[in-house]
Structure formats: structure tokens, C-alpha cells
Backbone of each chain as nested JSON, in Angstrom:
{
  "chains": [
    {"id": "A", "residues": [
      {"number": 1, "name": "MET", "atoms": {"N": [68.977, 37.049, -4.75], "CA": [69.983, 36.476, -5.637], "C": [71.217, 36.074, -4.846]}},
      {"number": 2, "name": "GLN", "atoms": {"N": [72.001, 35.165, -5.428], "CA": [73.22, 34.701, -4.757], "C": [74.437, 34.891, -5.644]}},
      {"number": 3, "name": "ASN", "atoms": {"N": [75.527, 35.329, -5.032], "CA": [76.795, 35.424, -5.73], "C": [77.832, 34.655, -4.936]}},
      {"number": 4, "name": "THR", "atoms": {"N": [78.703, 33.932, -5.636], "CA": [79.766, 33.2, -4.959], "C": [81.117, 33.833, -5.282]}},
      {"number": 5, "name": "TYR", "atoms": {"N": [81.866, 34.066, -4.238], "CA": [83.196, 34.677, -4.366], "C": [84.212, 33.722, -3.773]}},
      {"number": 6, "name": "ARG", "atoms": {"N": [85.493, 34.044, -3.953], "CA": [86.524, 33.258, -3.274], "C": [87.455, 34.212, -2.532]}},
      {"number": 7, "name": "VAL", "atoms": {"N": [87.671, 33.897, -1.271], "CA": [88.503, 34.732, -0.408], "C": [89.733, 33.935, 0.022]}},
      {"number": 8, "name": "GLU", "atoms": {"N": [90.886, 34.569, -0.08], "CA": [92.141, 33.912, 0.269], "C": [92.642, 34.382, 1.627]}},
      {"number": 9, "name": "GLY", "atoms": {"N": [93.233, 33.477, 2.392], "CA": [93.933, 33.85, 3.616], "C": [93.227, 33.517, 4.916]}},
      {"number": 10, "name": "MET", "atoms": {"N": [91.984, 33.022, 4.836], "CA": [91.286, 32.677, 6.078], "C": [91.852, 31.373, 6.633]}},
      {"number": 11, "name": "THR", "atoms": {"N": [92.148, 31.38, 7.942], "CA": [92.757, 30.188, 8.543], "C": [91.954, 29.594, 9.696]}},
      {"number": 12, "name": "CYS", "atoms": {"N": [90.975, 30.331, 10.196], "CA": [90.248, 29.812, 11.371], "C": [88.853, 30.428, 11.46]}},
      {"number": 13, "name": "GLY", "atoms": {"N": [88.127, 30.007, 12.462], "CA": [86.765, 30.489, 12.64], "C": [86.659, 31.984, 12.864]}},
      {"number": 14, "name": "HIS", "atoms": {"N": [87.708, 32.565, 13.486], "CA": [87.689, 34.013, 13.696], "C": [87.764, 34.737, 12.354]}},
      {"number": 15, "name": "CYS", "atoms": {"N": [88.543, 34.193, 11.442], "CA": [88.67, 34.787, 10.102], "C": [87.312, 34.744, 9.402]}},
      {"number": 16, "name": "VAL", "atoms": {"N": [86.657, 33.601, 9.497], "CA": [85.338, 33.427, 8.895], "C": [84.372, 34.48, 9.447]}},
      {"number": 17, "name": "SER", "atoms": {"N": [84.397, 34.66, 10.772], "CA": [83.508, 35.641, 11.408], "C": [83.788, 37.053, 10.921]}},
      {"number": 18, "name": "ALA", "atoms": {"N": [85.073, 37.385, 10.794], "CA": [85.447, 38.734, 10.358], "C": [84.945, 39.007, 8.941]}},
      {"number": 19, "name": "VAL", "atoms": {"N": [85.113, 38.035, 8.045], "CA": [84.657, 38.191, 6.661], "C": [83.135, 38.27, 6.613]}},
      {"number": 20, "name": "ARG", "atoms": {"N": [82.488, 37.389, 7.368], "CA": [81.024, 37.365, 7.376], "C": [80.472, 38.705, 7.873]}},
      {"number": 21, "name": "GLU", "atoms": {"N": [81.082, 39.216, 8.936], "CA": [80.62, 40.463, 9.544], "C": [80.73, 41.646, 8.569]}},
      {"number": 22, "name": "GLU", "atoms": {"N": [81.875, 41.758, 7.91], "CA": [82.085, 42.897, 7.004], "C": [81.161, 42.83, 5.794]}},
      {"number": 23, "name": "ILE", "atoms": {"N": [81.006, 41.645, 5.202], "CA": [80.14, 41.536, 4.022], "C": [78.673, 41.707, 4.417]}},
      {"number": 24, "name": "SER", "atoms": {"N": [78.306, 41.206, 5.59], "CA": [76.918, 41.331, 6.066], "C": [76.504, 42.786, 6.224]}},
      {"number": 25, "name": "ALA", "atoms": {"N": [77.489, 43.652, 6.472], "CA": [77.195, 45.067, 6.7], "C": [76.872, 45.813, 5.399]}},
      {"number": 26, "name": "LEU", "atoms": {"N": [77.109, 45.165, 4.243], "CA": [76.815, 45.834, 2.966], "C": [75.301, 45.929, 2.759]}},
      {"number": 27, "name": "THR", "atoms": {"N": [74.876, 47.034, 2.193], "CA": [73.455, 47.267, 1.943], "C": [72.854, 46.182, 1.047]}},
      {"number": 28, "name": "GLY", "atoms": {"N": [71.737, 45.612, 1.497], "CA": [71.019, 44.635, 0.683], "C": [71.394, 43.194, 0.955]}},
      {"number": 29, "name": "VAL", "atoms": {"N": [72.483, 42.975, 1.716], "CA": [72.931, 41.6, 1.987], "C": [72.082, 40.988, 3.096]}},
      {"number": 30, "name": "SER", "atoms": {"N": [71.512, 39.798, 2.834], "CA": [70.674, 39.146, 3.838], "C": [71.332, 37.908, 4.428]}},
      {"number": 31, "name": "ASP", "atoms": {"N": [72.322, 37.327, 3.723], "CA": [72.98, 36.138, 4.259], "C": [74.377, 35.989, 3.665]}},
      {"number": 32, "name": "VAL", "atoms": {"N": [75.295, 35.519, 4.503], "CA": [76.671, 35.275, 4.037], "C": [77.094, 33.912, 4.552]}},
      {"number": 33, "name": "ASP", "atoms": {"N": [77.453, 33.03, 3.637], "CA": [77.886, 31.696, 4.025], "C": [79.348, 31.515, 3.61]}},
      {"number": 34, "name": "VAL", "atoms": {"N": [80.19, 31.22, 4.592], "CA": [81.627, 31.123, 4.32], "C": [82.123, 29.703, 4.55]}},
      {"number": 35, "name": "ASN", "atoms": {"N": [82.848, 29.169, 3.573], "CA": [83.475, 27.855, 3.72], "C": [84.968, 28.065, 3.948]}},
      {"number": 36, "name": "LEU", "atoms": {"N": [85.407, 27.767, 5.167], "CA": [86.801, 28.015, 5.532], "C": [87.766, 27.215, 4.673]}},
      {"number": 37, "name": "GLU", "atoms": {"N": [87.433, 25.953, 4.408], "CA": [88.356, 25.066, 3.689], "C": [88.594, 25.523, 2.251]}},
      {"number": 38, "name": "THR", "atoms": {"N": [87.511, 25.904, 1.572], "CA": [87.645, 26.256, 0.158], "C": [87.797, 27.754, -0.072]}},
      {"number": 39, "name": "GLY", "atoms": {"N": [87.418, 28.554, 0.927], "CA": [87.454, 30.001, 0.754], "C": [86.237, 30.523, 0.016]}},
      {"number": 40, "name": "ALA", "atoms": {"N": [85.291, 29.637, -0.282], "CA": [84.086, 30.058, -0.996], "C": [83.167, 30.862, -0.071]}},
      {"number": 41, "name": "VAL", "atoms": {"N": [82.694, 31.981, -0.596], "CA": [81.796, 32.849, 0.167], "C": [80.534, 33.063, -0.667]}},
      {"number": 42, "name": "VAL", "atoms": {"N": [79.404, 32.556, -0.19], "CA": [78.141, 32.693, -0.913], "C": [77.346, 33.818, -0.257]}},
      {"number": 43, "name": "VAL", "atoms": {"N": [77.08, 34.856, -1.038], "CA": [76.389, 36.029, -0.516], "C": [74.981, 36.107, -1.105]}},
      {"number": 44, "name": "THR", "atoms": {"N": [73.996, 36.146, -0.228], "CA": [72.605, 36.302, -0.65], "C": [72.218, 37.766, -0.458]}},
      {"number": 45, "name": "SER", "atoms": {"N": [71.675, 38.36, -1.523], "CA": [71.315, 39.775, -1.434], "C": [70.039, 40.054, -2.206]}},
      {"number": 46, "name": "GLU", "atoms": {"N": [69.369, 41.114, -1.814], "CA": [68.107, 41.492, -2.45], "C": [68.354, 42.071, -3.839]}},
      {"number": 47, "name": "THR", "atoms": {"N": [69.48, 42.751, -3.982], "CA": [69.811, 43.369, -5.267], "C": [71.219, 42.946, -5.673]}},
      {"number": 48, "name": "GLY", "atoms": {"N": [71.61, 43.293, -6.879], "CA": [72.963, 43.0, -7.339], "C": [73.971, 43.739, -6.474]}},
      {"number": 49, "name": "LEU", "atoms": {"N": [75.138, 43.128, -6.29], "CA": [76.17, 43.751, -5.469], "C": [77.307, 44.264, -6.347]}},
      {"number": 50, "name": "ASP", "atoms": {"N": [77.85, 45.381, -5.937], "CA": [79.025, 45.92, -6.604], "C": [80.229, 45.093, -6.168]}},
      {"number": 51, "name": "ARG", "atoms": {"N": [80.921, 44.486, -7.13], "CA": [82.039, 43.619, -6.774], "C": [83.115, 44.364, -5.982]}},
      {"number": 52, "name": "GLN", "atoms": {"N": [83.327, 45.62, -6.341], "CA": [84.343, 46.407, -5.634], "C": [83.965, 46.607, -4.17]}},
      {"number": 53, "name": "ALA", "atoms": {"N": [82.666, 46.75, -3.912], "CA": [82.209, 46.926, -2.53], "C": [82.476, 45.658, -1.726]}},
      {"number": 54, "name": "VAL", "atoms": {"N": [82.255, 44.504, -2.362], "CA": [82.53, 43.222, -1.692], "C": [84.03, 43.076, -1.459]}},
      {"number": 55, "name": "ALA", "atoms": {"N": [84.814, 43.426, -2.467], "CA": [86.272, 43.351, -2.344], "C": [86.765, 44.253, -1.221]}},
      {"number": 56, "name": "ASP", "atoms": {"N": [86.184, 45.429, -1.123], "CA": [86.566, 46.377, -0.06], "C": [86.212, 45.818, 1.322]}},
      {"number": 57, "name": "ALA", "atoms": {"N": [85.057, 45.174, 1.428], "CA": [84.629, 44.6, 2.707], "C": [85.585, 43.481, 3.126]}},
      {"number": 58, "name": "VAL", "atoms": {"N": [85.959, 42.656, 2.157], "CA": [86.9, 41.558, 2.43], "C": [88.257, 42.13, 2.845]}},
      {"number": 59, "name": "ASP", "atoms": {"N": [88.678, 43.164, 2.161], "CA": [89.945, 43.831, 2.491], "C": [89.892, 44.415, 3.9]}},
      {"number": 60, "name": "GLU", "atoms": {"N": [88.756, 44.985, 4.23], "CA": [88.558, 45.576, 5.559], "C": [88.712, 44.508, 6.652]}},
      {"number": 61, "name": "ALA", "atoms": {"N": [88.275, 43.298, 6.341], "CA": [88.388, 42.192, 7.301], "C": [89.823, 41.675, 7.381]}},
      {"number": 62, "name": "GLY", "atoms": {"N": [90.636, 42.052, 6.39], "CA": [92.044, 41.648, 6.41], "C": [92.392, 40.522, 5.446]}},
      {"number": 63, "name": "TYR", "atoms": {"N": [91.505, 40.293, 4.457], "CA": [91.738, 39.194, 3.51], "C": [91.622, 39.701, 2.082]}},
      {"number": 64, "name": "VAL", "atoms": {"N": [91.782, 38.79, 1.13], "CA": [91.801, 39.211, -0.261], "C": [90.761, 38.455, -1.076]}},
      {"number": 65, "name": "LEU", "atoms": {"N": [89.998, 39.212, -1.84], "CA": [89.02, 38.61, -2.76], "C": [89.767, 38.209, -4.031]}},
      {"number": 66, "name": "VAL", "atoms": {"N": [89.777, 36.911, -4.316], "CA": [90.573, 36.441, -5.458], "C": [89.718, 35.821, -6.561]}},
      {"number": 67, "name": "GLY", "atoms": {"N": [88.455, 35.611, -6.279], "CA": [87.632, 34.979, -7.323], "C": [86.176, 35.268, -7.101]}}
    ]},
    {"id": "B", "residues": [
      {"number": 1, "name": "MET", "atoms": {"N": [106.962, 38.462, 37.901], "CA": [107.531, 37.203, 37.437], "C": [106.979, 36.839, 36.062]}},
      {"number": 2, "name": "GLN", "atoms": {"N": [107.724, 35.966, 35.366], "CA": [107.279, 35.552, 34.037], "C": [107.198, 34.033, 33.944]}},
      {"number": 3, "name": "ASN", "atoms": {"N": [106.163, 33.568, 33.288], "CA": [106.033, 32.139, 33.004], "C": [105.816, 31.973, 31.507]}},
      {"number": 4, "name": "THR", "atoms": {"N": [106.448, 30.957, 30.941], "CA": [106.251, 30.698, 29.524], "C": [105.476, 29.399, 29.336]}},
      {"number": 5, "name": "TYR", "atoms": {"N": [104.455, 29.49, 28.499], "CA": [103.614, 28.33, 28.221], "C": [103.644, 28.059, 26.722]}},
      {"number": 6, "name": "ARG", "atoms": {"N": [103.055, 26.944, 26.328], "CA": [102.911, 26.711, 24.899], "C": [101.461, 26.357, 24.585]}},
      {"number": 7, "name": "VAL", "atoms": {"N": [100.949, 27.058, 23.582], "CA": [99.546, 26.897, 23.196], "C": [99.484, 26.347, 21.771]}},
      {"number": 8, "name": "GLU", "atoms": {"N": [98.651, 25.351, 21.596], "CA": [98.521, 24.72, 20.288], "C": [97.248, 25.17, 19.589]}},
      {"number": 9, "name": "GLY", "atoms": {"N": [97.326, 25.329, 18.274], "CA": [96.12, 25.553, 17.48], "C": [95.907, 26.965, 16.97]}},
      {"number": 10, "name": "MET", "atoms": {"N": [96.763, 27.896, 17.388], "CA": [96.589, 29.272, 16.903], "C": [97.08, 29.368, 15.452]}},
      {"number": 11, "name": "THR", "atoms": {"N": [96.255, 29.986, 14.607], "CA": [96.624, 30.065, 13.19], "C": [96.725, 31.486, 12.647]}},
      {"number": 12, "name": "CYS", "atoms": {"N": [96.238, 32.466, 13.411], "CA": [96.24, 33.826, 12.872], "C": [96.198, 34.859, 13.985]}},
      {"number": 13, "name": "GLY", "atoms": {"N": [96.225, 36.106, 13.608], "CA": [96.222, 37.186, 14.579], "C": [94.989, 37.226, 15.463]}},
      {"number": 14, "name": "HIS", "atoms": {"N": [93.857, 36.745, 14.916], "CA": [92.64, 36.708, 15.732], "C": [92.799, 35.712, 16.872]}},
      {"number": 15, "name": "CYS", "atoms": {"N": [93.457, 34.595, 16.557], "CA": [93.697, 33.568, 17.577], "C": [94.583, 34.141, 18.674]}},
      {"number": 16, "name": "VAL", "atoms": {"N": [95.627, 34.848, 18.265], "CA": [96.543, 35.478, 19.212], "C": [95.773, 36.433, 20.131]}},
      {"number": 17, "name": "SER", "atoms": {"N": [94.911, 37.246, 19.551], "CA": [94.118, 38.203, 20.334], "C": [93.217, 37.501, 21.331]}},
      {"number": 18, "name": "ALA", "atoms": {"N": [92.603, 36.418, 20.895], "CA": [91.675, 35.688, 21.768], "C": [92.419, 35.115, 22.969]}},
      {"number": 19, "name": "VAL", "atoms": {"N": [93.582, 34.522, 22.732], "CA": [94.38, 33.946, 23.82], "C": [94.877, 35.043, 24.746]}},
      {"number": 20, "name": "ARG", "atoms": {"N": [95.376, 36.126, 24.145], "CA": [95.891, 37.24, 24.945], "C": [94.789, 37.808, 25.846]}},
      {"number": 21, "name": "GLU", "atoms": {"N": [93.617, 37.974, 25.274], "CA": [92.491, 38.558, 26.014], "C": [92.09, 37.702, 27.216]}},
      {"number": 22, "name": "GLU", "atoms": {"N": [91.963, 36.408, 26.995], "CA": [91.529, 35.526, 28.088], "C": [92.563, 35.444, 29.203]}},
      {"number": 23, "name": "ILE", "atoms": {"N": [93.839, 35.321, 28.844], "CA": [94.872, 35.217, 29.889], "C": [95.034, 36.559, 30.605]}},
      {"number": 24, "name": "SER", "atoms": {"N": [94.9, 37.649, 29.864], "CA": [95.021, 38.983, 30.473], "C": [93.968, 39.216, 31.555]}},
      {"number": 25, "name": "ALA", "atoms": {"N": [92.845, 38.54, 31.428], "CA": [91.749, 38.729, 32.375], "C": [92.003, 38.043, 33.717]}},
      {"number": 26, "name": "LEU", "atoms": {"N": [93.035, 37.197, 33.792], "CA": [93.329, 36.509, 35.057], "C": [93.895, 37.493, 36.077]}},
      {"number": 27, "name": "THR", "atoms": {"N": [93.536, 37.311, 37.308], "CA": [93.992, 38.188, 38.396], "C": [95.516, 38.18, 38.502]}},
      {"number": 28, "name": "GLY", "atoms": {"N": [96.093, 39.387, 38.546], "CA": [97.533, 39.514, 38.742], "C": [98.347, 39.583, 37.465]}},
      {"number": 29, "name": "VAL", "atoms": {"N": [97.709, 39.281, 36.321], "CA": [98.447, 39.298, 35.053], "C": [98.603, 40.731, 34.553]}},
      {"number": 30, "name": "SER", "atoms": {"N": [99.841, 41.124, 34.238], "CA": [100.086, 42.487, 33.767], "C": [100.472, 42.537, 32.293]}},
      {"number": 31, "name": "ASP", "atoms": {"N": [100.955, 41.41, 31.74], "CA": [101.333, 41.407, 30.327], "C": [101.272, 39.987, 29.757]}},
      {"number": 32, "name": "VAL", "atoms": {"N": [100.862, 39.907, 28.502], "CA": [100.824, 38.612, 27.82], "C": [101.428, 38.787, 26.441]}},
      {"number": 33, "name": "ASP", "atoms": {"N": [102.476, 38.033, 26.163], "CA": [103.126, 38.115, 24.866], "C": [102.972, 36.777, 24.148]}},
      {"number": 34, "name": "VAL", "atoms": {"N": [102.374, 36.817, 22.971], "CA": [102.102, 35.57, 22.248], "C": [102.88, 35.52, 20.946]}},
      {"number": 35, "name": "ASN", "atoms": {"N": [103.563, 34.407, 20.727], "CA": [104.263, 34.195, 19.459], "C": [103.465, 33.193, 18.632]}},
      {"number": 36, "name": "LEU", "atoms": {"N": [102.866, 33.694, 17.567], "CA": [101.985, 32.863, 16.739], "C": [102.729, 31.672, 16.13]}},
      {"number": 37, "name": "GLU", "atoms": {"N": [103.946, 31.891, 15.652], "CA": [104.7, 30.85, 14.942], "C": [105.06, 29.679, 15.855]}},
      {"number": 38, "name": "THR", "atoms": {"N": [105.528, 30.02, 17.065], "CA": [105.992, 28.959, 17.967], "C": [104.919, 28.505, 18.95]}},
      {"number": 39, "name": "GLY", "atoms": {"N": [103.896, 29.336, 19.149], "CA": [102.881, 29.015, 20.138], "C": [103.3, 29.389, 21.555]}},
      {"number": 40, "name": "ALA", "atoms": {"N": [104.473, 30.018, 21.681], "CA": [104.964, 30.415, 23.006], "C": [104.156, 31.596, 23.536]}},
      {"number": 41, "name": "VAL", "atoms": {"N": [103.76, 31.484, 24.792], "CA": [103.005, 32.545, 25.452], "C": [103.731, 32.915, 26.74]}},
      {"number": 42, "name": "VAL", "atoms": {"N": [104.249, 34.139, 26.774], "CA": [104.975, 34.607, 27.956], "C": [104.039, 35.496, 28.77]}},
      {"number": 43, "name": "VAL", "atoms": {"N": [103.775, 35.06, 29.986], "CA": [102.837, 35.772, 30.852], "C": [103.598, 36.432, 31.998]}},
      {"number": 44, "name": "THR", "atoms": {"N": [103.441, 37.736, 32.123], "CA": [104.036, 38.482, 33.23], "C": [102.955, 38.72, 34.277]}},
      {"number": 45, "name": "SER", "atoms": {"N": [103.277, 38.373, 35.521], "CA": [102.277, 38.534, 36.582], "C": [102.937, 38.951, 37.885]}},
      {"number": 46, "name": "GLU", "atoms": {"N": [102.144, 39.572, 38.719], "CA": [102.656, 40.054, 40.005], "C": [102.885, 38.904, 40.967]}},
      {"number": 47, "name": "THR", "atoms": {"N": [102.05, 37.885, 40.84], "CA": [102.171, 36.725, 41.723], "C": [102.216, 35.452, 40.887]}},
      {"number": 48, "name": "GLY", "atoms": {"N": [102.493, 34.343, 41.521], "CA": [102.48, 33.064, 40.827], "C": [101.1, 32.762, 40.281]}},
      {"number": 49, "name": "LEU", "atoms": {"N": [101.061, 32.079, 39.149], "CA": [99.765, 31.766, 38.539], "C": [99.459, 30.288, 38.693]}},
      {"number": 50, "name": "ASP", "atoms": {"N": [98.198, 30.011, 38.888], "CA": [97.751, 28.629, 38.917], "C": [97.705, 28.11, 37.481]}},
      {"number": 51, "name": "ARG", "atoms": {"N": [98.451, 27.043, 37.223], "CA": [98.516, 26.539, 35.852], "C": [97.141, 26.143, 35.321]}},
      {"number": 52, "name": "GLN", "atoms": {"N": [96.316, 25.597, 36.19], "CA": [94.984, 25.192, 35.739], "C": [94.158, 26.402, 35.303]}},
      {"number": 53, "name": "ALA", "atoms": {"N": [94.364, 27.541, 35.99], "CA": [93.634, 28.757, 35.625], "C": [94.069, 29.235, 34.235]}},
      {"number": 54, "name": "VAL", "atoms": {"N": [95.362, 29.115, 33.972], "CA": [95.884, 29.503, 32.647], "C": [95.344, 28.543, 31.586]}},
      {"number": 55, "name": "ALA", "atoms": {"N": [95.347, 27.261, 31.905], "CA": [94.832, 26.252, 30.967], "C": [93.355, 26.495, 30.672]}},
      {"number": 56, "name": "ASP", "atoms": {"N": [92.607, 26.869, 31.705], "CA": [91.175, 27.146, 31.524], "C": [90.959, 28.379, 30.641]}},
      {"number": 57, "name": "ALA", "atoms": {"N": [91.797, 29.4, 30.829], "CA": [91.696, 30.62, 30.023], "C": [91.981, 30.309, 28.546]}},
      {"number": 58, "name": "VAL", "atoms": {"N": [92.998, 29.492, 28.324], "CA": [93.354, 29.105, 26.954], "C": [92.22, 28.292, 26.334]}},
      {"number": 59, "name": "ASP", "atoms": {"N": [91.667, 27.4, 27.125], "CA": [90.546, 26.577, 26.664], "C": [89.342, 27.46, 26.327]}},
      {"number": 60, "name": "GLU", "atoms": {"N": [89.118, 28.468, 27.148], "CA": [88.018, 29.406, 26.942], "C": [88.165, 30.118, 25.587]}},
      {"number": 61, "name": "ALA", "atoms": {"N": [89.422, 30.413, 25.235], "CA": [89.701, 31.072, 23.955], "C": [89.543, 30.111, 22.778]}},
      {"number": 62, "name": "GLY", "atoms": {"N": [89.52, 28.825, 23.086], "CA": [89.324, 27.829, 22.023], "C": [90.586, 27.079, 21.626]}},
      {"number": 63, "name": "TYR", "atoms": {"N": [91.607, 27.127, 22.486], "CA": [92.878, 26.462, 22.157], "C": [93.306, 25.566, 23.301]}},
      {"number": 64, "name": "VAL", "atoms": {"N": [94.48, 24.938, 23.137], "CA": [94.92, 23.958, 24.133], "C": [96.299, 24.314, 24.662]}},
      {"number": 65, "name": "LEU", "atoms": {"N": [96.418, 24.3, 25.969], "CA": [97.71, 24.514, 26.618], "C": [98.441, 23.182, 26.615]}},
      {"number": 66, "name": "VAL", "atoms": {"N": [99.587, 23.134, 25.939], "CA": [100.287, 21.85, 25.808], "C": [101.664, 21.855, 26.479]}},
      {"number": 67, "name": "GLY", "atoms": {"N": [102.126, 23.022, 26.893], "CA": [103.447, 23.039, 27.502], "C": [103.606, 24.242, 28.412]}}
    ]}
  ]
}
């Protein structure tokens, strides 16, 4: 399944990598696609994801989950 | 001695870290201070630095030495 989120504050490729890395580490996540321009983050996972867990991962990377 | 350069394209703390890391790896460099807002990079070194070596380090990090 896929879920799309929106992350605020990413400004460069390093930011994208940091967000991708943290979300990828969540259990069940198989793919993370990040669009720097729009802040859209498409997460592919085997099971449903806890939104708070995704928010925490984004926070850990230093950004904010806003949508 | 200290030399001040200007680097273009840094947008966040990750960019600052990347530039600092690459320049720090140059022989003789003891300190690198990067100002994200202005792009100013102050390099402290024991000996004179080859400008091309600094430019190459900045390029390696993914940015451009412009001043």
C-alpha cells in the first residue's frame, strides 16, 4: 500500500536523504519517494503505518510532517 | 593563518556539514567556519592553501566556490 504525506522544511538533496533514511527504517516500509519541490513523500509499505511513527521519523530527520 | 572564501548554493545545515567536512580533509587545515546565510567560509590552516584545492573540495561537496 502507499501513503502520501507532506513534509515541510526540506531545502536540498541532503534533506531528502535524511527524510528518506529515517522513514525507510520504519518496520514494513519498502520504498520512500520524496519530492523536494512539493514536499510530497510517498511511502510504500507492506502494512498500514502509524501516522505518529511517520511523524516521529520526520521529526528525527529534523523536519515537520504537515500533511 | 586564515583565508575567507565564499561558497554558493548552501541551503541548510547538511550543506554546511558537507562543505566543512571536505575542506577539513585538506592537509594543514585546522578549522573551518561556515556561515550559511552569507556563504562565507573561514578556513584556518597552518600553511597557505592552494585555492584550486579548496575549490575542488567545495565542488566535491556539491557546491561552487565563487569568491
